[in-house]
C-alpha positions in Angstrom: 45.8 -25.0 26.4 46.2 -28.7 26.9 43.2 -30.8 25.8 40.9 -27.9 26.5 42.3 -27.1 29.9 43.8 -23.7 30.6 47.3 -24.0 32.1 48.9 -21.4 34.3 52.4 -21.3 35.7 52.9 -19.3 38.9 56.2 -18.0 40.0 56.6 -17.1 43.8 59.5 -14.7 43.6 61.8 -13.1 46.0 65.1 -11.5 44.7 64.9 -13.7 41.5 66.2 -11.1 39.0 69.4 -13.1 38.2 67.5 -16.3 37.3 64.1 -15.3 36.2 64.8 -14.9 32.5 66.5 -18.4 32.2 63.5 -19.9 34.0 61.0 -18.1 31.8 62.8 -19.1 28.6 62.3 -22.8 29.2 58.6 -22.6 30.1 56.7 -24.6 27.4 54.5 -21.9 25.9 53.0 -24.3 23.4 50.7 -25.5 26.2 51.0 -22.7 28.9 48.3 -20.0 28.6 49.3 -17.8 31.5 52.4 -17.0 33.5 52.0 -15.1 36.8 54.8 -13.8 39.0 54.1 -12.8 42.6 56.9 -10.6 43.9 57.3 -10.7 47.7 58.7 -7.2 48.1 62.1 -8.1 46.4 65.0 -5.8 46.9 66.4 -6.4 43.5 65.1 -5.9 39.9 62.8 -8.9 39.9 59.7 -6.8 39.0 61.5 -4.9 36.2 62.7 -8.2 34.6 59.2 -9.7 34.9 57.6 -6.7 33.2 60.2 -6.7 30.5 59.4 -10.4 29.8 55.7 -9.6 29.6 54.8 -11.7 32.7 51.6 -10.7 34.6 53.2 -9.4 37.8 51.7 -8.7 41.2 53.9 -7.1 43.9 53.4 -7.3 47.6 54.0 -4.0 49.4 55.6 -6.0 52.2 57.1 -9.4 52.5 54.4 -11.9 53.3 56.6 -15.0 53.5 56.9 -18.1 51.3 53.5 -19.4 52.2 51.9 -15.9 51.9 53.3 -15.6 48.5 51.9 -18.9 47.3 48.4 -18.0 48.6 48.4 -14.9 46.3 49.8 -17.1 43.5 46.9 -19.5 43.6 44.2 -16.9 44.2 45.4 -14.9 41.2 45.7 -18.0 38.9 42.1 -19.0 39.8 40.8 -15.5 39.3 42.4 -15.5 35.8 40.7 -18.8 34.8 43.3 -21.5 35.3 42.2 -25.1 35.2 45.7 -26.4 36.2 48.2 -24.4 38.1 51.9 -25.3 38.2 54.0 -23.7 40.9 57.5 -23.3 39.7 60.3 -21.5 41.6 61.9 -18.8 39.4 65.4 -19.6 40.7 66.1 -22.1 37.9 66.6 -24.9 40.4 63.9 -27.1 38.8 63.4 -28.0 35.1 60.6 -25.8 33.6 60.2 -28.1 30.6 58.5 -30.6 32.9 55.5 -28.4 33.2 54.0 -30.2 30.2 54.4 -33.7 31.8 53.0 -32.5 35.1 50.0 -30.8 33.6 49.3 -33.8 31.4 49.1 -36.1 34.5 46.3 -33.9 35.9 44.5 -33.3 32.6 44.5 -37.1 32.0 42.1 -37.4 34.9 44.3 -39.8 36.8 45.7 -37.3 39.3 44.6 -34.2 41.2 48.1 -33.0 42.1 51.6 -33.8 40.9 54.9 -33.4 42.7 58.2 -33.1 40.9 60.5 -35.3 43.0 64.2 -34.7 43.2 64.7 -38.0 44.9 63.2 -40.3 42.2 66.2 -41.3 40.2 69.7 -40.1 41.1 69.4 -36.4 40.3 69.5 -34.8 43.8 73.1 -35.3 44.8 74.3 -35.1 41.2 72.6 -31.8 40.9 74.5 -30.4 43.9 72.0 -30.9 46.8 74.1 -30.6 50.0 74.5 -34.0 51.6 72.9 -32.9 54.9 69.8 -31.7 53.0 69.6 -35.0 51.2 69.9 -37.0 54.4 67.3 -34.8 56.1 65.0 -35.0 53.2 65.1 -38.8 53.2 64.8 -39.1 57.0 61.8 -36.7 57.1 60.1 -38.4 54.2 60.5 -41.8 55.9 58.8 -40.5 59.1 56.1 -38.6 57.2 55.2 -41.7 55.1 54.8 -43.7 58.3 52.8 -41.0 60.2 50.6 -40.1 57.2 50.0 -43.5 55.7 51.3 -42.5 52.2 54.2 -43.6 50.1 55.9 -40.5 48.5 59.5 -40.3 47.5 59.7 -36.8 49.0 57.4 -34.2 50.6 59.7 -31.2 50.1 59.8 -30.4 46.4 59.0 -26.8 45.5 57.7 -27.8 42.1 54.0 -28.8 42.2 51.0 -28.9 40.0 47.4 -28.6 41.2 44.0 -29.0 39.6 41.5 -26.2 40.0 39.3 -28.7 41.9 42.0 -29.0 44.6 42.8 -25.3 44.9 39.1 -24.5 45.3 38.6 -27.2 48.0 41.6 -26.6 50.3 41.3 -24.0 53.1 44.7 -22.5 52.3 44.2 -19.5 54.6 44.7 -22.0 57.5 48.2 -22.8 56.4 51.4 -21.1 57.5 52.8 -18.1 55.7 56.3 -19.6 56.2 58.1 -22.5 54.5 56.0 -25.2 56.2 53.1 -24.0 54.0 54.0 -26.6 51.4 53.7 -29.5 53.8 50.5 -28.2 55.4 48.9 -27.8 51.9 50.0 -31.3 51.0 48.6 -32.7 54.3 45.3 -31.0 53.6 45.2 -32.6 50.1 45.8 -36.0 51.7 43.1 -35.3 54.3 40.6 -34.8 51.5 41.9 -37.9 49.7 43.0 -36.2 46.5 45.1 -38.4 44.3 48.8 -37.3 44.3 51.3 -38.4 41.7 55.0 -37.9 41.3 57.4 -37.4 38.5 61.2 -37.5 38.5 62.9 -34.1 38.2 66.5 -33.1 37.9 67.6 -30.3 40.2 70.4 -27.6 40.1 72.1 -26.1 43.1 74.2 -23.0 42.4 75.0 -19.7 43.9 71.9 -17.8 42.6 69.5 -20.7 43.4 67.4 -19.9 46.5 68.0 -22.0 49.6 67.2 -21.6 53.3 70.1 -21.7 55.8 70.7 -24.4 58.3 68.8 -22.7 61.2 65.8 -22.2 59.0 66.1 -25.7 57.7 65.9 -27.0 61.3 62.8 -24.9 62.1 61.2 -26.1 58.9 62.0 -29.8 59.8 60.4 -29.4 63.2 57.3 -27.8 61.6 57.1 -30.7 59.1 57.2 -33.2 61.9 54.6 -31.3 63.9 52.2 -31.2 60.8 52.7 -35.0 60.2 52.1 -35.9 63.8 49.0 -33.6 64.0 47.7 -35.4 60.9 48.2 -38.8 62.4 46.6 -37.9 65.7 43.6 -36.2 64.0 42.9 -39.1 61.8 43.3 -41.5 64.7 40.6 -39.5 66.6 43.0 -38.8 69.4 43.4 -35.1 69.1 41.6 -32.7 66.7 43.8 -30.2 65.0 42.7 -26.8 63.7 44.3 -27.3 60.4 42.1 -30.3 59.6 39.1 -29.7 62.0 35.9 -28.9 60.2 37.6 -29.1 56.8 35.4 -30.3 54.0 34.7 -34.0 53.9 36.9 -36.2 51.6 36.1 -35.6 47.9 33.9 -38.1 46.2 35.6 -40.8 44.2 36.2 -39.9 40.6 35.3 -42.4 37.9 
């Protein structure tokens, strides 16, 4: 626990057997109460490794996609009593030791959600991020900040922490089951005016780290732009979008 708050780490996994143990080893168990792995019908030994490590494991009978996996992650963590949920990819691309800092930012009461940014500082390219992905990340983020009226260093990190309050408020079933889920979830959090913080995070790109190919990256990029434009038009009152329409009103201001 951290100052009386129950902390859960969720691991959305697909073919993560080669990197899971390294990721698990660096999770700060002095403050983490629960580790949950959702296996999206992996074809390798991910489930066997998770069970050997004593991780609470749920296996999808069929592949539900990246977003579908996360929906199960968050539902399971809430059902198991989490107050703060940190979503960490089990491919060892992000630094698990930052869980403490991310959870602390939420427990402090200053933030409702925290993103671990690969762009703050100089870690992205030094960590091996392909140049085309770095350029695309910076370009998309620039456009998104303009369309959505925020000022984040990046919208595309797969390392995120959420308060229970956020997860209970967001209608996540409206979000995609594919990779654009992350951006749709973030847009919903902005729509409800939750407070979003960032922390600098080193990243590692290597053979066993998961990464989508160029074609899927292009599809993802178009989906991100569509979400951002829909947000702008909805908030300008020009075109209602089903993702935001009839969503709960913005949360009350916290003291």
